[in-house]
C-alpha positions, 0 to 999 in steps of 0.5 A: 804848890799843889800841897798848899792848894790842897791844904787851903781847900781842906781848911776852907772846907773844914771851917765851912762844914765844921762846928763852933770849935773849928770856927774858933780855931780859924779865928785864932789862926786869923788873929795870929796872921794879923799880928804876924803881919802887923808886928814888923811895921810896929818895930819899923815905926818905933825904930824910925822914930827912935833913930829919926830923933837923933842928930847924925852930925 
């Protein structure tokens, strides 16, 4: 747990004091996190729609 805390603090410090390359890298990480959080919901909704339209009788 402490290792994660140190990593996040270092990441925040590098992004805060780094240049544009570091900011660009952080933006890519943020975008990847957003996609990783959204993708399962998309699969769930598609699956629900596909199986919801079937007649289960």
